[in-house]
N, C-alpha and C positions, 0 to 999 in steps of 0.2 A: 418468590415462586416466579417462574418464567411464564410471562404471557403472551409472547410472540417472537418469531424469528423469521428474518428475511434473508435469502441466500442469494448471492449473484455469482454466476460462474465459480460455484462451489461444487466440485465432482461433476455429478449428473445434472445439476440444478443451474438452468440458465438465469432465470428471475422467478423465484418463488417465496410466497410468505405463508406461514403457518401459525394459526392462534391456538393457544393451548388452554385447558382448564387446570384449576390448582390441585384437582385429584390424578385419577388415573386417565392417561391419553393412549389410546390403542392406535398404533400406526400399521394401517393394512395396505397389502399390495403383494402382487406376484413377486416371484424371486427376481433379483436384478432390477427391481423398480425404484430402487433409492432409499428403502427404508432404512439400512444401516448408515447411509450417507447423512441422514438427517439426525440421527443419534450422534455421529462423529461431529456434526457442526455444532451441536449443543455443547459436547465435551471440549471442543477446540475454543469456543467462546467463554467457557465457564473456567476451565484449568489451563488452558494454553497449549494443549498438544493433543495430538491424535494417539490412539493407542494401536494404530495399524499401519501407519504411513508417515513418510517426512512431509514437511510443509509445501514443497513444491508439487508433490503429487497430488494435494488437494485441490489444485487449480484445473478447472475444466480444460479439456485438450483444445489446444490452439488459441488458448487466452492468456493474457498477460498479467491479470490482476483478478483475485477473487476477494469477495467481501461477506462477512457474516455480520449481521446486525441483530442484537438480541435485546429485548426489553422485558424487564421484570415489573412486578406488582408495586415496587417502591419508586416506580419512575426512572430507574437507572436504565441508561442506554450504554451498551457496551459493543463496540465494533472492532472487528477483527480484519486486518488488511493483509492479504498474501500477495506476494509478487514473484513472477517466475524469473526474473533477472537474478543472475548469479550473485550479484554484489547486494542485492535487497534481501532484508530479512523480514520476518513477521513483525507486525506492529498492532498495537491495541489502543482504541480510544475509549476511555470510561469516563462519561459526562463531561466530554470535550477536554480531558486530560489525557496526554499521550504517553505510552509507555513501551518498552521494547521487551519487557519481560514481566510476567504476572507474578508478583510476591504472593506469599500464602495469604496475606491480608487482602489481596486484591482478587483471590479466587472465590468462585462460587461452587462449595464441594459438590461432587459428583461420585455416586458409586455405580460403578458400570459391572453388569453381568452379562458375558456373551458366551456363546458356545465353547470357546476354547478353555475357559475357566474350569470346565468340568474335568478336565485333566490337571488341573492345578495342585492337587493332593496326591495324584497316584503317578503323576509324570515325573519329568526331570527336577531336580533340586532347585534348578535355577528358577523355575515358576513359583516355587514357594518363598525363595528369597525375595523375588520380584513383589510378590503379594504384601510381606512385610515392609519392603522398602517403600512401595507406593503408598501404603497407609501411613507409614511415619512421615513421609514427604509432605502428605496433605495436612498432618495434623501437628507436626513438630517444626516450629520456626527453625530454618538454618540446617535441616537434616538433608535438604536437596543439595546444598552446596557441600556439605560433608560427604555425601555419596559420590557426587562428581570429583571431589578432591581425592576420594579413595582410588576411584578408577584410574585417575590420571596417574597418581604415584605407583599404582600397581603396573601400568602399563609402562612406565619409565623403568621399573625394577626388571621387567620381562626382558625390555630390549636391552638391559646392560647384560642379562644372564645369556644372551646370545652372542655377546661380543667374544673374540677371540683372547684379546688382552682385557681382562677384567680389573680395573684398580679396586682393590679391596676396601680402601678408605671411601671411595665413592659409593659402592654397594652398601657399605654400613649407614651412610647418611640416609639412603633411601630406605633401608631397613628400619631404622629409627622412626622415620616419617610414616611409613606404611603401619608399623605397629601402634603408634599413637592414634592414627585414625582408625586402624581396625578395631582397637579397643573401644573407642566411641560408638561405632556402627555396631559391634557385638552386643555392648550393653543396652542401646537402644532397643535392638531386636529381642533381646532376652526380656526385657521389662514388658514390651509389647505381647510377646509371647505368653507371658505370665498372666496378663491382662485377659487375653483371650481365652485361655486355660479357665479362669474363673467364671466366664460366661457361656462356654460351648456347650456344657451339658444340658442345661435349660433351654437353650436355643434350639438344640438338635432335637430334643424331646418334644418342643412345641411343633416343629416341623414335620417330624416323623411318626409322632405319636408312640414312640418307643423309648424306654428308659434304657440309659446304657452308661456304664463307666467309661469316660472319654479322658485321656490325657493328651495335652497338646503342649509340647516343650520344645525348646530351641537346643540344638546340638552344636556346642562350639567346638573349635579346633583344640583349643585348651581351656581350663577353667576360667569362669569369667572374673574370679577373683585374681587379681594380678595378671590379667590377660595380656596386657602389652608386654610385659617382661617376659613372659612364658612363651609368647609368640615370637620374640626376638630370638630367644634360645632355640626355638624350634627351626626358625629360618637359617640361623649359623649352623646348626647341626646337619642340616639337609641341603646346603647350598651346593654341594657337588651333584646330588640327585636332580635338583633343580635346574642346574645348567645343562645336565644331559637331556632333561626333558625339554627345556627351553622355556618354562614358565613357573611360576611360583604356586606350590601346592599346598600352601597352607594359609589360612586367614578367613576372613569373612565371605570372601568371594568362593569359598569351597565349602561353606557350612550349610546345615540343613535344619528342618523341622521334623520331629518324629511325633506321630499321631497313632494312638492306640484306641481301639474299642474293646471294651471287656477285657483288657490286658493282652489282646492280639495286634500286631501291627496292621494298620489300615492297608498298606499296599498289598500285604500277603493274604489277608483274610476277609475284606469286607466284600460285601456283594456290591452291584452296581447301584441298587437303590441306596445303600449305606453311604457310599461314595458321593453320590449326588446330594444326598441331605447333608453330609458334613461341608461340602462346597457351598452350599446354600447358607447353612449356619454361619459359616466364615464371612460371606459376603452380607448377610445381616448384621453380625457383629462389626463388621467394618463401618456400616452405616451408623450402629449405636454409639461406636467409640468416636467416629467423626463429629456426631452430634454433641457428645458430652464434652469433648475437647475443646470444639471450636464455638460452641453455643449457637450453631446455626444447623438447621435441618437439611441434610444433603437431598439432592435430586437423585432419584434413581432411574438408570437407563437398563434396560433388560432387552437383549437383542436376541430374538426367537428362543426363548428359555423356555416357555411353557410347552414348546412340542417335544423336549426333551424330559419332561416330567410326567409322571403318572397323575391320575385324578386327585388322589389324596394329597401328595405334595403340592399340586396346583392350588387346591383349596386352602391349603395351609399358608402358602406364599402369599395368596389373595389377601388374607387376613391381616398380614404385616403391612401390604402396600397401603392400606387405608390411612396410614397417618402420614404418608409421604406424597408429594407430587412425583408420578412416575411416568415414564415413556416406555411403552411396550411395542415391540414389532411382532408381526404374524402375518401370515398368509390366509388365516381363517379367523375372523373375529368371532365367529360364532362359538369356538371353543372357550372363549373368555366371557362373553356377553351372556351366552344362554346355558352352557353346561356348568359354568361356575358361577354364573349370575353376577358378574362384577359391574358396578355402575361406572361408567366411563364416557369419554369424548371419543368418538371415532374420528381418524384422520386419515382419508383415503389418498393413496400415492398413485 
């Protein structure tokens, strides 16, 4: 559990300290008061990066250094240093031991739910890929490195495709590498999608109060069995088209998730309320899988989420929150403390 955080020159905070309860913490303030900045600081201290900005952007205007100091109930002290100098990178100190990157074992798991997540399932496919990849990175050791290696290899292949004189043997070498990494990525994603599919009907019903037949599945470019070999053939068959386009059209970076409710595709037939319930269900499953995999209860960050939900879904989500330390931003605490009767600590910004 997080007990306290101190922010120095982080975003809108000059020098501020906040104390937290082990249950629900409601962060209250008007728009643009710094509520989301506080959630962002918790995320950076626990998982090592922001979800909406680069490291340099987190430093207050005209300041050279920002500092986050976070305390936990086990007396752990973790400090994040951010410096504006081009040559300086973010660093971490955990109980006086210095790190330049947080490994999976050094992170404190977080589940973030923010308004943009509401388009995760109905918007572009890259949002759904990101959902799977982010969850895999926080639960599977080595997946973050695999993810970065695939991106670098893909970028190299795309650069080669744009060259006037393309050495075929050089392209083939990168194709082999891309297909090897791509197979690993696709198999990880497919396995995770299967786990989500096993849970989603029950979680969705608890949230919405509605029973529904739900299918959540990963849609690969080629069959999962023998993926690497099949993808290699696909790349070789379509190299001419890829060269004309200037990018690689097949592989994990182009794949998607299919979600259906009662045999109808979510994106075509679901109501706004059904989509919101499904997104919430996915986020709850993220917390469940994180806890089951790591053996650590994640902290929940909910940025202005309750204003997007009707009263029924607010109450159902509140029941789920009771088992977690949660941080909720809102402009109106009464919505939570009176209308939903949630027991919490109020933090005024």
